TORZA-248591 format. One line per field, with one value per atom (N, C-alpha, C): chain; residue number from 1; x, y, z; residue in one letter; atom name. Coordinates in steps of 0.001 Angstrom, whole numbers, plus 524288, in hexadecimal, padded with zeros to 5 digits. Last residue first. Layout:
N
c = A:...
k = NUM:...
u = X:...
v = Y:...
w = Z:...
r = A:...
a = CA:...
This chain:
147
c = A:A:A:A:A:A:A:A:A:A:A:A:A:A:A:A:A:A:A:A:A:A:A:A:A:A:A:A:A:A:A:A:A:A:A:A:A:A:A:A:A:A:A:A:A:A:A:A:A:A:A:A:A:A:A:A:A:A:A:A:A:A:A:A:A:A:A:A:A:A:A:A:A:A:A:A:A:A:A:A:A:A:A:A:A:A:A:A:A:A:A:A:A:A:A:A:A:A:A:A:A:A:A:A:A:A:A:A:A:A:A:A:A:A:A:A:A:A:A:A:A:A:A:A:A:A:A:A:A:A:A:A:A:A:A:A:A:A:A:A:A:A:A:A:A:A:A:A:A:A:A:A:A:A:A:A:A:A:A:A:A:A:A:A:A:A:A:A:A:A:A:A:A:A:A:A:A:A:A:A:A:A:A:A:A:A:A:A:A:A:A:A:A:A:A:A:A:A:A:A:A:A:A:A:A:A:A:A:A:A:A:A:A:A:A:A:A:A:A:A:A:A:A:A:A:A:A:A:A:A:A:A:A:A:A:A:A:A:A:A:A:A:A:A:A:A:A:A:A:A:A:A:A:A:A:A:A:A:A:A:A:A:A:A:A:A:A:A:A:A:A:A:A:A:A:A:A:A:A:A:A:A:A:A:A:A:A:A:A:A:A:A:A:A:A:A:A:A:A:A:A:A:A:A:A:A:A:A:A:A:A:A:A:A:A:A:A:A:A:A:A:A:A:A:A:A:A:A:A:A:A:A:A:A:A:A:A:A:A:A:A:A:A:A:A:A:A:A:A:A:A:A:A:A:A:A:A:A:A:A:A:A:A:A:A:A:A:A:A:A:A:A:A:A:A:A:A:A:A:A:A:A:A:A:A:A:A:A:A:A:A:A:A:A:A:A:A:A:A:A:A:A:A:A:A:A:A:A:A:A:A:A:A:A:A:A:A:A:A:A:A:A:A:A:A:A:A:A:A:A:A:A:A:A:A:A:A:A:A:A:A
k = 147:147:147:146:146:146:145:145:145:144:144:144:143:143:143:142:142:142:141:141:141:140:140:140:139:139:139:138:138:138:137:137:137:136:136:136:135:135:135:134:134:134:133:133:133:132:132:132:131:131:131:130:130:130:129:129:129:128:128:128:127:127:127:126:126:126:125:125:125:124:124:124:123:123:123:122:122:122:121:121:121:120:120:120:119:119:119:118:118:118:117:117:117:116:116:116:115:115:115:114:114:114:113:113:113:112:112:112:111:111:111:110:110:110:109:109:109:108:108:108:107:107:107:106:106:106:105:105:105:104:104:104:103:103:103:102:102:102:101:101:101:100:100:100:99:99:99:98:98:98:97:97:97:96:96:96:95:95:95:94:94:94:93:93:93:92:92:92:91:91:91:90:90:90:89:89:89:88:88:88:87:87:87:86:86:86:85:85:85:84:84:84:83:83:83:82:82:82:81:81:81:80:80:80:79:79:79:78:78:78:77:77:77:76:76:76:75:75:75:74:74:74:73:73:73:72:72:72:71:71:71:70:70:70:69:69:69:68:68:68:67:67:67:66:66:66:65:65:65:64:64:64:63:63:63:62:62:62:61:61:61:60:60:60:59:59:59:58:58:58:57:57:57:56:56:56:55:55:55:54:54:54:53:53:53:52:52:52:51:51:51:50:50:50:49:49:49:48:48:48:47:47:47:46:46:46:45:45:45:44:44:44:43:43:43:42:42:42:41:41:41:40:40:40:39:39:39:38:38:38:37:37:37:36:36:36:35:35:35:34:34:34:33:33:33:32:32:32:31:31:31:30:30:30:29:29:29:28:28:28:27:27:27:26:26:26:25:25:25:24:24:24:23:23:23:22:22:22:21:21:21:20:20:20:19:19:19:18:18:18:17:17:17:16:16:16:15:15:15:14:14:14:13:13:13:12:12:12:11:11:11:10:10:10:9:9:9:8:8:8:7:7:7:6:6:6:5:5:5:4:4:4:3:3:3:2:2:2:1:1:1
u = 81E45:81BC1:820EF:82254:823C5:81EA8:81A1C:81D2C:81DDC:8116A:81759:81B61:80951:80800:80E75:80C6E:80C8D:80DED:807A7:80DC9:80F8E:7FDA9:801B8:8069A:7FBCF:7FB1B:7FEA1:7FBAC:7FF92:80089:7F0A0:7F886:7FB8C:7EA3A:7E9BE:7EF5F:7ECB2:7EDF5:7ED76:7EA40:7EF60:7F17E:7E0BD:7E28B:7E941:7DC59:7DC0A:7DEC2:7DF92:7E1A9:7E07A:7D766:7DF63:7DFAE:7CEE0:7CF3B:7D62B:7CFAE:7CEA1:7D0F4:7D021:7D3E2:7D3E1:7C607:7CB27:7D02F:7BEAB:7BF0F:7C48C:7C0B9:7C0C1:7C1CB:7C2DC:7BE3B:7BD62:7CAFD:7C748:7C45B:7C688:7CA50:7CA56:7C1C4:7BEFF:7C21B:7C64B:7C1E3:7C1BA:7CC29:7CFFA:7CA5C:7CD64:7CB6A:7CA88:7CF80:7C8B6:7C969:7DA26:7D67D:7D132:7DC6F:7DCFD:7D953:7E67B:7E0BD:7DFBB:7E917:7EB21:7E6A0:7E97A:7E885:7E900:7EC3F:7EED3:7E91F:7ECFC:7EA1C:7ED80:7F09B:7EFBC:7ED12:7FBBE:7F781:7F4EB:7FDF1:7FB63:7F967:7FC3A:7FC34:7F9B4:7FF6B:7FAF8:7F8EC:8061F:807E5:802A6:80568:805D3:807E6:80BFA:80B29:80A26:80D11:80904:809F6:81418:811CF:80F95:80F89:812C1:810CA:80F15:80DEE:81146:80EDF:80AC4:809C1:81805:817D8:8122F:8132E:8168B:81525:816C8:81439:817C9:81158:814EE:813BD:80FF0:80EBA:8120E:80DC1:81169:8108C:806F1:80802:80AEC:805AA:806E0:80739:7FD84:7FDC7:800B5:7FC2E:7FBBA:7FF8A:7F3B0:7F7DB:7F648:7F14D:7F037:7F47E:7F67F:7F159:7EDE2:7FFBA:7FD69:7F851:8046A:8006F:7FE1E:80580:80600:8040E:80019:80479:807A0:7F3E9:7F913:7FBE1:7EAAB:7EDE0:7F3D6:7E3D4:7E46A:7EB95:7E254:7E6AC:7E89D:7DA84:7DF80:7E49C:7D285:7D2F2:7D960:7D200:7D4B4:7D487:7DA02:7D45E:7D5B9:7E2E3:7DFEF:7DC9D:7E0C6:7E046:7E0F2:7E707:7E3B5:7E30C:7EC13:7EBB6:7E8AD:7F225:7EE3E:7EF90:7F80E:7F7B2:7F371:7FD9F:7FABC:7FA40:806EB:803E7:80164:80B1F:80731:806AC:81716:8145E:810BE:819E0:81989:8188A:81E38:81F21:81C98:827FA:82500:82528:824CF:826D7:82436:82789:824A6:826F5:8298A:82AEB:827DE:824DB:8297C:82B7F:81A94:81964:82078:81671:81917:81D1B:80FA3:80B95:81173:812FE:80C63:80DB6:81DE4:81B21:81617:81CEC:81E54:81EFB:81856:816F3:817BF:81E87:81A44:81760:8269D:82692:822C1:8239D:82423:8254B:82204:81D4F:81E40:829B6:82783:8217A:82D5E:83324:82D56:82909:826F7:82AA6:82AA2:822C2:823DA:83755:83237:82CAD:838B8:83882:8356A:83DB1:84156:840C8:83364:836EB:83C96:82AD1:82CB5:831F2:81C49:82166:82357:81207:813FD:819A9:8099C:80DEE:81012:802E6:80436:8070A:7FB69:7FEB1:801AE:7EDB4:7F374:7F862:7E43B:7E637:7EBDF:7DA10:7DDB3:7DFBD:7D542:7D8DF:7DC19:7CBD7:7D200:7D667:7C971:7C850:7CDB5:7CDB7:7C896:7C76B:7DA4F:7D7D5:7D0A1:7E613:7E09C:7DCE3:7E652:7E79D:7E28E:7EA8A:7E7C7:7E628:7EF41:7EF6E:7EA93:7ED6A:7EC00:7EE8C:7F342:7F4B9:7F387:7EE34:7F0F6:7F112:7EFCB:7EE68:7F11E:7EF46:7F3D1:7F00C:7F229:7EF97:7F18E:7F777:7F596:7F135:7FBE5:8007D:7FD00:7F721:7F537:7F6C7:7F94A:7FC68:7FAD5:7FCE3:7F9EA:7FBBB:80545:80161:7FF9F:80025:80449:8005F:80429:801E2:80349:802DA:80514:801B9:8022A:80059:80244
v = 83B42:83E69:8413C:8311C:835C3:836F0:82537:82851:82D95:82232:82143:82393:820C4:824D8:82700:8167C:81CFF:81FED:80FFF:81145:81486:8127A:813E6:813E3:80EFB:815F3:818B5:8051D:8076E:80E38:80075:7FD04:801FC:805DB:805A1:80424:80165:805F7:8078A:7F5B8:7F779:7FD64:7F6BE:7F617:7F730:7FB3C:7FD73:7FBC8:7F115:7F7E0:7FA02:7E934:7E93D:7EE07:7EDC9:7EBA8:7EB76:7EDAC:7F21F:7F1F9:7E1DD:7E540:7E995:7DE28:7DE46:7DFE0:7E51B:7E60B:7E531:7EA46:7E654:7E65E:7F592:7F26E:7EE95:800EF:7F95E:7F8CF:80A22:8085B:8017E:80CDF:80FA2:80A39:80B1E:80757:80A08:812AC:80E8B:80AB6:81DB5:81AF9:816F5:81B96:81B16:819F7:81985:81688:81737:82389:8214E:81C79:81ED1:81F0A:81FDD:81F7D:821B6:8227F:81971:81B89:81D11:81626:8148E:81B32:80B8C:80FCC:810DD:80397:8078C:80C48:7F93D:7FCB9:8004C:7F4E2:7F07E:7F480:7FED6:7F9D8:7F6D1:807AE:80805:80357:809BF:807E0:807BB:81571:81039:80DC2:81C2A:81C32:81602:826D2:821D7:82167:82D14:82D1D:8274A:83436:82E3D:82EBD:83BC7:83B60:836DD:835FB:8395B:83A37:82AE7:830FD:83382:81F2C:82199:825AB:814E6:81971:81BAF:807F5:80ACF:8102F:7F9E2:7FFD8:8049F:7EF31:7F209:7F7C2:7E34D:7E730:7EB1F:7D6EE:7D843:7DF0A:7CDA0:7D220:7D4B0:7C315:7C4D7:7CA4E:7BDFC:7C08B:7C0DB:7B0C4:7B5BE:7BABB:7A963:7A7F7:7ADD2:7A51F:7A895:7A8D5:79D56:79BE0:79F6F:7A310:7A099:79EC2:7A9F9:7A3DA:7A239:7AD77:7ACF0:7A65D:7AB54:7B064:7ADD6:7A8D3:7A34D:7A66E:7AE89:7AC24:7A890:7B4FF:7B73A:7B333:7AE3C:7B080:7B2F0:7AC81:7AAA8:7AB3A:7B7DB:7B4F9:7B0B8:7B5E8:7B86F:7B51A:7B912:7B4C4:7B88E:7C372:7BF32:7BCC5:7C91A:7C3FF:7C280:7D1D5:7D140:7CD05:7D32B:7D05E:7D00E:7DB64:7D93C:7D817:7E18B:7DB50:7D8B5:7E9BB:7E710:7E2DB:7F0FB:7ED10:7EBD0:80039:7FAD3:7F583:80761:8094D:8041C:80B9C:80720:8072D:8164F:814F2:80F88:817F9:817B0:8150F:81A05:81E0B:81C0E:815D4:813E9:8163E:8144E:81475:81486:80F08:8124B:815B6:807A1:80C3C:812E0:7FDD3:7FE1B:8046C:7FD98:7FB89:7FE73:8015F:80600:80499:7F9C1:80007:8037D:7F1A5:7F3C3:7F92B:7F4E7:7F58A:7F6AF:7F5D7:7FA7A:7FA99:7EA9F:7EEE9:7F457:7E5CC:7E5DB:7E9DD:7E9AA:7ECF6:7E9C3:7E554:7ECB4:7ED05:7DC59:7DE41:7E240:7DA6F:7D96F:7DC29:7D1E9:7D746:7D656:7C7C2:7CCB0:7CFAE:7C81A:7C5FC:7C9FC:7D1ED:7CE87:7CABA:7D27C:7D22A:7CF0D:7D87D:7D4AF:7D5C1:7E35D:7E050:7DC40:7EFB4:7EBA3:7E8C1:7FA53:7F9E9:7F234:7F60C:7F9EF:7F6B0:7F8FE:7F5AC:7F725:7F6DA:7FB7E:7F69A:7EE5A:7F179:7F5F3:7E605:7E65C:7E9F0:7E467:7E42A:7E5B5:7E64C:7E92D:7E8ED:7ECD2:7EBA6:7E9B4:7F332:7F35B:7EDEF:7F7A8:7F37F:7F46D:802E3:80087:7FC77:80609:8038E:802B4:80D6D:80A79:80852:814E2:812A6:80D39:81B9C:816D7:81624:826D7:8241D:81E77:82DD3:82907:82671:8374A:835CA:8313A:83C52:8362B:8361B:8444A:840A1:83BA1:849E7:8490D:84315:84732:84AFF:84BE7:838FF:83D96:841EC:82DF3:831D3:83689:8227E:82744:82AB5:812FD:81841:81C1C:8058D:80C89:8112C:7FC2B:7FEE0:804C0
w = 81F75:81BDC:81814:82429:8250A:8200B:826FE:82453:824E1:82F43:82FCB:82D88:8267C:82B83:82CA1:82258:820CE:82324:82A2B:829C1:8261E:82A0A:830B8:82F45:82095:820E4:827AF:8210A:81DE8:81EA9:824D7:8279B:824ED:8201B:82507:82794:815C0:81701:81C2D:81723:81714:8174F:81BF1:81F35:81C7E:80F85:8147A:819E6:80A5E:8082C:80C7B:80F32:80E01:80D23:80D3E:81189:81234:80003:802CE:809CC:7FE59:7FED5:80152:80289:8051E:803AC:7FD76:800AA:8051E:7F14C:7F30E:7FA11:7ECDA:7EF6B:7F249:7EBED:7ED77:7EF81:7E911:7E6A1:7E695:7F0DD:7ED8C:7E8C0:7F889:7F7AD:7F20B:7FA7A:7F879:7F855:7FFB3:7FA43:7F94A:80863:80899:803D6:8088E:809D6:8086F:7FD55:802B7:803B5:7EF7B:7F4A5:7FA3A:7E71E:7EA06:7EEE1:7DB1C:7DE42:7E466:7CD7A:7D4A2:7D554:7C2B0:7C562:7CC03:7BDF2:7B95D:7BD76:7BEB0:7C165:7BE53:7B61F:7BA39:7BDFB:7AF89:7AED5:7B062:7B26F:7AF06:7AD29:7BA9E:7B51C:7B203:7C375:7C161:7BD60:7CB7F:7C698:7C5BE:7D478:7D48C:7CDCE:7DBCB:7D783:7D5F6:7E748:7E727:7E133:7EF8B:7EA3A:7E7F9:7FA74:7F7A9:7F28A:7F9D6:7F9A7:7F7D8:7FE93:7F95F:7FB9F:80751:8058E:80228:808A5:806C8:804B0:80DA6:80E4B:80C74:80552:8089F:80830:808C3:806C6:80A14:8010A:80526:80531:7F9C4:7FB91:80029:7F326:7F5EF:7F995:7EB0C:7EA3A:7F13D:7E3C0:7E550:7E60B:7DE94:7DE52:7DF60:7D6B8:7D993:7D91C:7CFB1:7D32A:7D765:7C329:7C62F:7CB37:7BB6C:7B8E7:7BCFA:7BA00:7BCB7:7BCEB:7B7D0:7B410:7B6DA:7BD92:7B963:7B5B4:7C6A5:7C6CD:7C1C6:7C20F:7BF80:7C227:7C43E:7BFC0:7BDBB:7CF59:7CB0E:7C55E:7D649:7D507:7CF8B:7DF42:7D9A7:7D8CB:7EE68:7E7D4:7E3E2:7F5D7:7F388:7EDC0:80233:7FE0F:7FA9D:80781:80490:8010E:812EE:80F8A:80B10:81CF1:81AA1:81735:821BA:821BC:81EF9:819C8:81B73:81E4C:81C25:817CD:81C1D:81A9A:81C49:8195E:81227:81851:81B9B:80954:80AEE:810DC:7FFF0:8069B:80937:7F4C0:7F886:7FD70:7E7CD:7EBDF:7F182:7DFC1:7E15A:7E666:7D81B:7DC01:7DE67:7D020:7D03D:7D40F:7D122:7D3BA:7D0BC:7CDF3:7CE4B:7CEF8:7D2C2:7CCD8:7CB06:7DACD:7D6EC:7D24D:7DF53:7E043:7DBF2:7DE8E:7DD7B:7DC6C:7E48B:7DEE1:7DD11:7EE0F:7EA8E:7E674:7F133:7EFF7:7EE3A:7EFCA:7EB2C:7ED38:7F886:7F4B8:7EF20:7FF31:7FE36:7FB68:7FEC9:7FD6C:7FCD5:7F8C0:7FC94:7FB80:7EE72:7EECB:7F5CA:7E7C0:7EB9F:7EDF9:7DF6A:7E13D:7E56F:7E160:7DE25:7E0AD:7E5F1:7E660:7E329:7DE10:7E0C6:7E300:7E21F:7DFAB:7E308:7E4B0:7E559:7E21F:7E997:7E42C:7E6F6:7ECBB:7EE84:7E8C4:7E183:7E5E9:7E701:7D75A:7DD9E:7DF61:7D472:7CF2C:7D451:7D503:7D94A:7D57B:7C69D:7CDE1:7D03F:7BDFE:7BEDA:7C52F:7BBFE:7BB52:7BEE7:7BBD9:7B922:7B81A:7CA95:7C6C6:7C188:7D13F:7CDDE:7CBAF:7DE02:7D97C:7D4AC:7E9AB:7E633:7E11B:7F35F:7EDB3:7EC80:7FE2A:7FC65:7F5D8:804DA:80344:7FFE4:811CC:80D68:80A1F:81B48:818BB:813A1:821FA:8248A:81FA2:81D69:81E8F:81F90:81248:81823:81A2C:807C7:80ABB:81153:809AF:80716:8093D:806F1:80AD9:807FC:80231:7FF48:80539:80150:80255:801F9:7FDAD:7FB9C:7FD10:800F0:80002:80164
r = T:T:T:P:P:P:I:I:I:K:K:K:E:E:E:A:A:A:L:L:L:P:P:P:V:V:V:A:A:A:E:E:E:A:A:A:Y:Y:Y:L:L:L:A:A:A:A:A:A:V:V:V:L:L:L:D:D:D:A:A:A:Y:Y:Y:E:E:E:K:K:K:R:R:R:R:R:R:V:V:V:Y:Y:Y:T:T:T:P:P:P:F:F:F:E:E:E:G:G:G:L:L:L:H:H:H:V:V:V:W:W:W:V:V:V:F:F:F:A:A:A:D:D:D:I:I:I:E:E:E:N:N:N:E:E:E:D:D:D:V:V:V:R:R:R:V:V:V:E:E:E:A:A:A:D:D:D:K:K:K:G:G:G:A:A:A:L:L:L:A:A:A:F:F:F:I:I:I:F:F:F:A:A:A:I:I:I:K:K:K:Q:Q:Q:G:G:G:C:C:C:V:V:V:N:N:N:D:D:D:P:P:P:R:R:R:F:F:F:R:R:R:R:R:R:F:F:F:S:S:S:P:P:P:P:P:P:F:F:F:D:D:D:Y:Y:Y:T:T:T:Y:Y:Y:M:M:M:R:R:R:Q:Q:Q:S:S:S:T:T:T:G:G:G:I:I:I:V:V:V:T:T:T:C:C:C:D:D:D:G:G:G:I:I:I:G:G:G:A:A:A:E:E:E:E:E:E:K:K:K:L:L:L:E:E:E:R:R:R:M:M:M:A:A:A:A:A:A:Q:Q:Q:E:E:E:I:I:I:T:T:T:E:E:E:G:G:G:Q:Q:Q:E:E:E:V:V:V:G:G:G:G:G:G:Q:Q:Q:P:P:P:L:L:L:Q:Q:Q:W:W:W:A:A:A:D:D:D:S:S:S:R:R:R:R:R:R:P:P:P:K:K:K:H:H:H:L:L:L:L:L:L:L:L:L:F:F:F:Q:Q:Q:F:F:F:S:S:S:A:A:A:A:A:A:D:D:D:N:N:N:L:L:L:R:R:R:R:R:R:L:L:L:V:V:V:M:M:M
a = N:CA:C:N:CA:C:N:CA:C:N:CA:C:N:CA:C:N:CA:C:N:CA:C:N:CA:C:N:CA:C:N:CA:C:N:CA:C:N:CA:C:N:CA:C:N:CA:C:N:CA:C:N:CA:C:N:CA:C:N:CA:C:N:CA:C:N:CA:C:N:CA:C:N:CA:C:N:CA:C:N:CA:C:N:CA:C:N:CA:C:N:CA:C:N:CA:C:N:CA:C:N:CA:C:N:CA:C:N:CA:C:N:CA:C:N:CA:C:N:CA:C:N:CA:C:N:CA:C:N:CA:C:N:CA:C:N:CA:C:N:CA:C:N:CA:C:N:CA:C:N:CA:C:N:CA:C:N:CA:C:N:CA:C:N:CA:C:N:CA:C:N:CA:C:N:CA:C:N:CA:C:N:CA:C:N:CA:C:N:CA:C:N:CA:C:N:CA:C:N:CA:C:N:CA:C:N:CA:C:N:CA:C:N:CA:C:N:CA:C:N:CA:C:N:CA:C:N:CA:C:N:CA:C:N:CA:C:N:CA:C:N:CA:C:N:CA:C:N:CA:C:N:CA:C:N:CA:C:N:CA:C:N:CA:C:N:CA:C:N:CA:C:N:CA:C:N:CA:C:N:CA:C:N:CA:C:N:CA:C:N:CA:C:N:CA:C:N:CA:C:N:CA:C:N:CA:C:N:CA:C:N:CA:C:N:CA:C:N:CA:C:N:CA:C:N:CA:C:N:CA:C:N:CA:C:N:CA:C:N:CA:C:N:CA:C:N:CA:C:N:CA:C:N:CA:C:N:CA:C:N:CA:C:N:CA:C:N:CA:C:N:CA:C:N:CA:C:N:CA:C:N:CA:C:N:CA:C:N:CA:C:N:CA:C:N:CA:C:N:CA:C:N:CA:C:N:CA:C:N:CA:C:N:CA:C:N:CA:C:N:CA:C:N:CA:C:N:CA:C:N:CA:C:N:CA:C:N:CA:C:N:CA:C:N:CA:C:N:CA:C:N:CA:C:N:CA:C:N:CA:C:N:CA:C:N:CA:C:N:CA:C:N:CA:C:N:CA:C:N:CA:C:N:CA:C:N:CA:C:N:CA:C:N:CA:C:N:CA:C:N:CA:C:N:CA:C:N:CA:C:N:CA:C
């Protein structure tokens, strides 16, 4: 989860990225860990690849994990035996004027949102609850970082 502090030092937004698909299109930045990478290194690499943001401060790691199975229609196109995902979460703080650049292919849009705006973008309750819990975990860490 990538946060940015607004002019009001106690107010934070977080970054959502949009994948060009019909359902579950808005999500937190995410990606896979490559061989030899730590989770933190992978998170920063993926953030750079997906959103063009390279200057963030890692402020913590959540103990929460999000797991899900791929639908059977997706699994039949996989050349391996991977049936789902297990996602770990890193918290990072970007500058308030961090420039986001999406590749218009894998990611076609982005938005910085307040937690109250999040239901406009994501309606799946399980994911919305997870993001709210991550936000509650991340903000106190971000508040400790000097402005």
